C-alpha positions as CSV (number, residue, x, y, z in Angstrom):
1,M,4.8,-2.3,-6.1
2,R,1.3,-0.7,-6.4
3,F,-1.0,-1.6,-3.6
4,P,-4.7,-0.6,-3.7
5,L,-6.0,1.7,-1.0
6,G,-8.6,0.3,1.4
7,D,-11.6,1.7,-0.5
8,L,-10.0,0.4,-3.8
9,S,-10.4,4.0,-5.3
10,S,-6.8,4.1,-6.2
11,A,-3.4,2.6,-5.5
12,K,-0.1,3.7,-3.9
13,V,3.4,2.6,-4.7
14,R,4.9,1.1,-1.6
15,P,8.0,-1.0,-0.7
16,A,7.1,-4.7,-0.4
17,V,8.5,-7.8,1.1
18,C,8.3,-11.1,-0.8
19,L,6.6,-13.8,1.2
20,T,7.0,-16.7,-1.2
21,E,9.1,-18.2,-3.9
22,P,7.4,-18.1,-7.4
23,I,4.3,-20.2,-7.3
24,G,2.5,-22.1,-10.0
25,P,2.8,-22.1,-13.8
26,H,2.5,-18.2,-13.9
27,K,5.3,-17.8,-11.3
28,H,3.2,-15.6,-9.0
29,L,4.7,-14.1,-5.8
30,I,2.8,-13.2,-2.6
31,L,3.9,-9.8,-1.4
32,A,3.1,-7.7,1.7
33,F,3.5,-3.9,1.7
34,V,6.0,-2.3,4.1
35,S,5.1,0.8,6.1
36,S,7.2,3.0,8.4
37,R,4.2,3.2,10.7
38,I,4.9,0.8,13.5
39,P,1.7,-0.1,15.5
40,A,1.8,0.7,19.3
41,S,0.7,-2.9,19.9
42,P,2.0,-5.0,17.1
43,L,0.1,-8.2,16.3
44,D,1.8,-11.6,16.2
45,T,1.3,-11.5,12.4
46,D,3.2,-8.1,12.0
47,L,6.7,-8.5,10.6
48,L,8.9,-5.8,12.3
49,I,11.9,-4.7,10.4
50,D,14.2,-3.2,13.0
51,C,17.1,-0.7,12.3
52,S,19.3,-2.6,14.8
53,D,18.8,-5.9,13.0
54,A,21.8,-7.1,11.1
55,D,19.6,-7.7,8.1
56,F,18.5,-4.1,8.0
57,A,21.5,-3.2,5.9
58,A,19.8,-5.1,3.0
59,G,16.7,-3.0,3.6
60,R,18.7,0.2,3.4
61,A,20.1,-1.0,0.1
62,A,16.5,-1.5,-1.1
63,G,15.6,2.1,0.0
64,L,14.2,1.6,3.5
65,I,15.4,4.4,5.7
66,H,13.4,3.8,8.9
67,A,12.3,0.8,11.0
68,S,9.2,-0.6,9.3
69,T,6.4,-3.0,9.6
70,A,4.9,-5.5,7.1
71,S,1.3,-6.1,8.3
72,L,0.2,-9.6,7.2
73,D,-3.3,-9.8,8.6
74,D,-5.1,-6.8,7.3
75,G,-5.5,-7.6,3.6
76,H,-2.5,-5.5,2.4
77,K,-1.1,-8.4,0.4
78,S,-0.8,-8.7,-3.3
79,V,0.0,-11.3,-5.9
80,A,2.4,-10.4,-8.7
81,S,3.8,-12.4,-11.7
82,T,7.5,-12.6,-12.1
């Protein structure tokens, strides 16, 4: 998924986690980008994807190779149509 950079000058392709089922008549999804940068002090709204978690195998199948974080409070969310 392409996510805009903070200054909106360009975008970067990043892995994403889907936060919703398709919504509305256009079947939009709400996504959050995934980063291998794990904050030193994660916020309550950070979704940590841990290598030791049983569900991480699905992440590996999707291309994640490191523990990762989906930050949900800093505006790095996107809406996509299915």
